[in-house]
C-alpha positions, 0 to 999 in steps of 0.5 A: 529104934533098931529095925532088921530087914530080912530079904531074899537075894533078888532085886525084887526083894532087895530094891524095896528093902533098900528104899525102906532102909534109906527112909528109916536112916533119914529118920534116925533109926538103926537098920541091919539087913539079913540076907543070903550070899546073893543079896549080900553081893547085890551091886550098889545096894546096902553099901551104907548098912550092916549086912549079915548072911544067914543060911537058908534052904530053898524048898525043892529038889525032892525029899532030900532037898526038903530035908537039907532045906529044913536043917538049913533053916534051923541053922539060920534060925539059930544064927538069927536068934544069936544075932538079935541078942547083939543087935536087938531089933524092935521090929523085923520086916520081911520082904519075902524070899527063902533067905528071909524065912529063918530071920522071921522065924527067929523073931517069932521065937524071940517075941519080936513083932514082924511086918511083911511086905508083899511086892506082888499081886499074889502073896509069896510062899514065905509070906503066906507061911508067916502072915498069920503071926505078923502084926501087919502085911504091907501090900503093893496092890489093893487086891492080893491073891492068896492073902487069907486075913485081909484085916492085916493088909495095909496098901502102901505100894512098893517102895522105889528109889528116890531118883526114880520117884522124882521122874514122876514129878517131871514132864513126860519126855517131849514127843511129837510126829517128828521127835525120836522115839526112845524105847527101853527094853529089859528082861529083869536082872538076868535078861530074857532071850525071848525079848532078844529074839522078838524085839529087834524083829518087831522093830523091823516091822514098824511102819517107816515113819516110826522105825526111822525115829527109833532109839533103842536101849536093850538089856540082854543076856551075855549070850544074846548081846552080840547078835542083838547088836548086829541085828540093830546095826543091819536095820540101821536102828541106833541101839545101846545094847548091854547086859546090865543097866547100872543107872535105870533112872536115867534110862527111864527118864528118856524113855517114851515106852518100856518093853519087858517083864512084869516084875514087881519092882519094874511095875512100881518104877513104871508107875512112879515114873509114869511110863507106858509099857508093853509087858510080857509076863514071865510064864513060869513065875511062881503062881503066875504072879507076873500076869497078876502084876500086869493086870492093873496097869493093863486095865487102867490103860497105862500099858498092854499085857501080852502073854508070852505065847502070843508075843511075836514080832507082828503082835509087838509091832502092832502094839507099838504102832497103836500106842506110839503113832499118836503122840496124844495116845502115848501121853495119855497112857503115860498119865494113866500109868502115873495115876497108879503110882505110889510115890510115898510107898517108902514113907508109908511103909516106914510109918507102918513099921515104926507103929509096930515097933512102938507097940501101937495099933499098926492098922488104919481105920481102912486097913486095905488103904486108899488105892488111887482110883482106876482110870477107865480103860481106853482100848489099851491092849490085848487081854492079860 
């Protein structure tokens, strides 16, 4: 078959699209990506696949912004219809984001079936607009807010890269009362200044038995990197501080604990790899979806969720000590995170897409399919 993937230009949309593309290619199918300029320029993704850019407006900026966006979407829809006549897809898969909108509207106009994939625990705005006409909505969470027609929902998980998926098959990094404590800190693809402000100060407050064993890897914004690096040097804490982590799988492989935002791809990678986390949801995320994303991991005992307003150096130090002072507690949190993982998400999403492309019934007997049973919480943190 030929399959077109339509994804917005952020890592949260592009990463699962790449994982699906790789799986479909392994099965011998043709894959093309439709995105915007940001998506086409995203580093190290879709290098082996044809990529087409379409104009797509973002709904915002008042009345004139909405008008510009409307005509941009119409232009993108027309371009996509012409594109589909050269590369005729059997199915179009949308991963959300405004750049996916015109490609999915064009599929509807051409009578091409569509599948939507939702990475977050709250259905995104573009997917919300298009879910009614989609053949199926693949979800990353068993329960997804703002999804009106749950009869179309199939719980497949959020695809992650093979190198991350393999971490879940390996033992958790050795940790005891004297081993180094490896902490990985990221703030999403653009970093987060609050992590640069709070994390080094929180590490400074740790009891000496933990602080003297720290190894930090922290991703920062360009404007924060030098002061964060200098602060760790003052504290005599070994730290690798960078603006971009190219090989996230290698850093996750060594990490005992993750501190960062609660983006959908981040949660998927943590649960696939089995790494406990302290999550600080981005408060301005659309529909507060990062708080919803963090809830399942928090309730299962695989991590802690701290609202940004409560994220202080003192609170962070208390949470790190509660998780890491006892090696058994840390290992238990890692196992609970791993229990939520969906390592076969790419394969299950590919199965769903191919059923739709073949004209088969895409929905299993139990449409919102087979989530891993939650472990009982074990006092793992403050309320999300």
